N, C-alpha and C positions, 0 to 999 in steps of 0.2 A: 513144236513141230520137229519131227525127226528127219535129219538129212538122209536122202537116198543118193548113194554114190554109185558111179559106174565102175567097171573093172579096174580102171586106172586111178580110182579114188576121187574123181571130180564129182562135186555135188551137181545132180541133174534135176532134183525135185525135193520136196519135203512132204512128209506124211503127217496128217493130223493124228496125234496119239490121243489127245483130249481136246475138247472144246467146251463152250458154254452157251447158254441161251442167247446172250447178246451177239455173239458171232453168228449163231444160227439165224437170228433175226436179220442181220445184215445180209447174209447170203440167201435168205428166203428158203431155208431148209430146216429139217429137224436135226437136233444134236446127233442122234443115232445114225443119220445118213451122212454126216460129215466125218465122224471118227473113223479112221482107217483109210479114208480117201487121201489122195494127194492134192497139193495145192494146184498143180497144173491140170489135173483132171477137172477140178471144180472151176478154175479160172485160167484157161490156157494163156491168155495175154499177159498174165503176171510174169511170165518168163522174160519179157522185154521191159519190165518196170524197174525203177530205182529200188522198190521194195524187195524184189527178188535178189538184186545185187547186194543189198544190205543184209538180207537173211544169210546169204552165203558168207559175207564178211564176218558176221557175228559168229556163225558156226565154225569158221576156220581160225579166227583170231581170238575169240572169247571176249572181245571188246564190246561193251554195251553201246547201243546206238538209240538215239531218239530223233524223230523227225516229224514234220508236218507235211503231208503231201495230198495232192488230189489224185485219187485212184479211180480209174475208169475201167472196170472189168466186165465180164459176162454176167456176173451176179451182184457185184457190189459197186456202187458208184458214190462218190462224195469225197469230202475232205476228212482226213483222219489224223489224229495226234497219236503217233505210234512209238512204242518202246519195245526194243528187242534185247533180250538178255540170254546169254548162254547158260543152260542148266544141264550139267552133265554133258551128254553128247547132243542134246536137243537144244532148240531155241524157244524160249518163252516169248510169245507174241501177245502184247497187250495193246489195246487201242481204245480211243474215245472218238466217236463220230462227232465232228465239229462243223458240219456243213452249214447249219443255220448260223453259227457264230461267224463263219467266213462270209456268208451272204450279207449279214449285218455290217461287217467291216467294209465290204465293197460298197454297200449303200451309203455308209457314212463318208467314205472317201469320195464317192461321186457327188454327194451333197456339198462337201467342202470345196469342190472345184467350181461350183456354181457361183 
């Protein structure tokens, strides 16, 4: 993801330079339709998420971040294990969709309370 900065240098969005079929499947789109688009064009609510804040932090500090979060967007919904790493001026965004794992954990916890 390539940061898009305003005239004062503040990151306002990120552009998909490359993506893969796994990301395309989560977004319900073709790879060719994602590359070149911005994160906020595809998922406007991302602007208010912890994920967007973390993308900015990684782009600005270069410090790698890993997180597990529930993401509820316009195109993607579920639990994700996410790794963010700065690569040059861009941010490498890797994820594993773990919704089924989280549902199983919740089920086990509910059973343990019985």
